[in-house]
C-alpha positions in Angstrom: 111.0 104.8 128.1 110.7 102.1 125.1 113.8 101.5 122.7 114.5 102.1 119.3 113.5 98.3 118.2 110.6 97.7 119.8 108.9 100.9 117.5 107.9 99.9 113.7 106.8 102.9 111.2 103.9 102.2 108.3 103.3 104.5 105.6 100.5 104.7 103.8 101.4 105.8 100.1 100.9 105.2 96.8 102.9 104.0 93.5 105.6 102.1 93.3 108.1 105.1 93.9 107.0 106.5 97.4 107.0 102.3 98.8 110.0 101.7 98.0 111.5 106.1 99.2 109.4 105.1 102.5 111.3 102.0 103.1 114.5 103.0 102.3 114.1 105.6 104.8 113.0 103.5 107.4 109.5 102.3 107.4 108.7 98.5 108.4 106.0 98.5 106.2 104.0 100.2 103.3 100.1 100.2 102.7 98.8 101.1 98.7 96.2 103.4 99.5 94.8 107.1 97.3 93.3 109.7 97.8 90.5 107.7 96.7 91.3 104.4 97.4 91.1 104.6 101.5 92.5 101.4 102.8 90.5 99.6 105.4 90.9 99.8 109.2 91.3 96.3 109.4 94.1 96.9 106.6 96.0 99.2 108.8 96.0 96.6 112.1 97.0 94.3 109.9 100.0 96.1 108.7 101.4 96.9 112.2 100.7 93.5 113.4 102.9 92.3 110.2 106.0 94.6 111.0 106.5 92.0 114.5 107.1 95.1 116.5 105.3 96.2 119.9 104.9 99.7 119.0 103.7 100.5 115.9 104.2 104.2 114.9 101.0 105.0 111.6 101.7 107.9 108.9 98.1 107.7 106.9 99.6 111.1 104.8 95.8 111.2 103.7 93.1 113.0 105.9 90.7 110.5 104.0 92.8 108.0 105.8 93.1 109.3 108.7 89.6 107.6 111.0 90.8 104.7 109.6 94.7 105.2 111.2 93.5 106.3 115.1 90.7 103.2 114.5 92.9 101.0 114.3 94.8 102.3 117.0 92.3 100.7 119.5 92.4 97.1 117.5 95.8 96.1 117.2 97.3 93.8 119.5 100.5 96.2 119.3 100.8 99.8 120.8 99.7 102.4 117.5 100.4 105.3 117.0 98.8 108.3 115.2 101.2 110.9 113.0 98.5 112.3 111.6 100.2 113.4 108.1 97.7 114.4 105.2 100.0 114.7 102.9 102.5 112.4 100.8 105.5 115.5 101.5 104.5 115.4 105.4 105.4 111.6 105.5 108.1 112.2 104.3 109.2 115.1 106.2 108.3 112.9 109.4 110.6 109.9 108.9 113.2 111.9 108.0 112.5 112.8 111.6 112.5 108.9 112.3 115.7 108.7 114.4 116.2 103.7 114.5 118.4 105.0 117.6 116.3 106.9 119.5 113.1 105.8 121.5 109.7 106.0 121.0 108.5 109.3 122.8 111.7 111.2 120.8 110.7 110.0 117.9 107.0 110.8 118.1 108.1 114.4 119.7 110.2 114.7 116.3 107.9 113.4 113.8 104.9 115.5 114.9 107.0 118.9 114.6 108.1 117.3 111.6 104.8 118.3 109.9 104.6 121.1 110.8 107.5 121.8 108.2 106.0 120.9 105.4 103.9 123.3 103.0 102.7 121.3 100.1 102.1 122.7 96.2 100.8 120.6 93.6 99.9 122.1 90.0 96.7 119.5 88.0 94.3 120.5 85.3 90.6 121.0 85.9 88.7 118.4 84.4 85.9 120.0 84.5 84.6 123.7 83.7 83.9 124.9 88.1 84.0 128.1 90.5 86.0 127.2 94.0 87.2 129.6 96.3 86.0 132.1 94.0 88.4 131.1 90.9 86.3 130.0 88.1 87.7 127.9 86.1 88.0 126.2 83.0 88.0 122.5 82.3 91.8 121.3 80.9 93.2 124.7 82.9 96.4 124.6 85.6 95.9 125.1 89.3 97.3 125.5 91.8 97.0 125.0 95.4 98.4 125.3 98.5 97.2 122.9 101.1 95.3 121.8 99.4 93.3 125.0 98.2 93.0 126.6 95.1 95.7 129.3 95.0 96.1 130.5 91.1 94.6 129.6 87.1 96.7 129.8 83.6 97.7 128.2 81.2 100.9 128.4 81.6 102.4 125.3 83.8 105.1 128.2 85.1 103.0 131.0 86.2 100.9 129.4 87.4 104.0 127.4 89.5 105.6 130.1 90.1 102.0 131.8 92.1 101.5 129.0 94.1 104.7 129.2 95.0 105.2 132.5 96.0 102.0 132.8 98.0 103.6 129.7 99.9 106.4 132.4 101.1 108.8 130.5 98.6 109.7 133.4 95.9 109.0 136.8 97.9 109.5 139.2 95.7 110.0 136.9 92.4 107.6 137.7 90.4 
């Protein structure tokens, strides 16, 4: 059984606010990344090495970064594990489940289970006209996304958010 002192977490984040949040939650290292700016496997290996820990858990926080994180498991000097978080909210949930006083095994299990407790929603504007998943979307219209899939279209942020929350099961019967 690996003691907690030998374990570090590295999170891939975008923006200073998320970097600070992940650090405050116990990450020993963060790497800048985003939907369009994926860190290389080498950057992830360097981040894992820079923690000085024998065992490093990587939170990719994006499905595009997951392959590089998985590749880092075979390239780093330390033993690297990947908790396959595909969004920043999943990464936050995993960090909230991380307990530096528990064993590596306990943390891997708890952090992995935490991913299933999160549903990620977003409200964004369409940058161009499109047909996505049966929705006809006009440039500038708002889109509600649940786990990256379009679930609502409209012009009112409140209505699009409410419809998306309802589809996520968070507002059952409130619309």
